[in-house]
N, C-alpha and C positions, 0 to 999 in steps of 0.2 A: 517716270511717270508721272505725274499729278493726279491724286486723285482725292473726294473729300469724303470724311467719314462722319456717322451721327456719333462717336466719342464725344464727349462734352470736358472740355480741359478744367483741372481742379482749380479754379480759380475762384476764392470768396465770392459769396453774393453780394456785397457792396464795392467789385469791384467792376469796373466798364467791358468787361470781355466775362464776367460770367454767363455763361447760356451758349458766347457762341461755339459753333462748331468747328472740329480740326478739322485740315487735310493734312495728307503724309507725302513724301516725294523717297522711291526707293533711290539713293546712288547707287552710280558703274561697281562700288564695291558690296551693291548687298543690302546695304544699311538703312536702314528705315528712318528718315528724317521725319516728325511731326509736327504742325505748327499751326497755328488760331487762324483759322479764315478772318477775312478783311472782314471788318467793322463798321457799318455804317452808319453816318449820324441820321436820326431820326428827324422826320420831316419836322419845320417849326408846329403843323399843326397839330399835332398829336401831347405838347405842353400846354398843360393852363396858369396862365400868366398869375400870379397874386400880387404882384409889385416892380415898380423901375426902380433901378439902381443907377444914379451916375458918380462913376468912377472919379476920384482924387485925383492927384499927384502922390503917388509912394504906396497907391493900393495893390495887392497883390493878389493872384487869383484863388492860391490856398486860404488867406486870412477871409477870401470874402464867401469862401464854401465853409470857412469855421465859423464866422458872424452871420449867414444868411441859412446852413444847412446845419449846422454844429461840427462837421466832420471836416477841418481841410482836406483830407482823402478823393472827399466826393467834388473835386472840384470839376470832374470831368461832366458830371451833371448841367453846372453851371453854362461850359460849354458846350456841351450838345445841346441847350435852350436855346444858344443865342448863334445856332450852325456854325460855328469856329474849329475848326480840325485844331489850332495852335491853342492854348486856352491862353499863351501870353497876349493873343489878339485881347485880351478881357482888359487889360491891364491900362489900355489907351485912357489918359486923359481927358472927361469930355463925354465919355461914351455913354449911352441910354444900356444897360444890360438889363434884360429881364431875369427874374426873380420865379422860379415855375415850381408847380407840382410835377413829379415825376412824369419820367412819359407816359401816357397810356393811362392817367390818371384825372377823370373828370375834376373840372372846377365847375364855377356858376354857371346854372344854365343860361345857353350863349355862347358857353367858350368855345 
């Protein structure tokens, strides 16, 4: 039987899974398996755009995150801000991607 739990998994505060609740499943042999519940991409309206970046040939999502956020492991923030589940979609040459504040942090008035 599947169920949800309020237990928070031990992910680092910089992880995209930080704060996501867990669920559990008891298999036929009575062993409980804990898993992270599905994470939904926040709506685009929850991000304040700082600037736009046009991707050039050879750019990677991790190097873009390092350049704009200061941490290549924060690539998921760029993916979330641009509504993509697969961060490799950010690497398409000619694509304009939004560089934003973290979700929920307001930007300029009117954003």
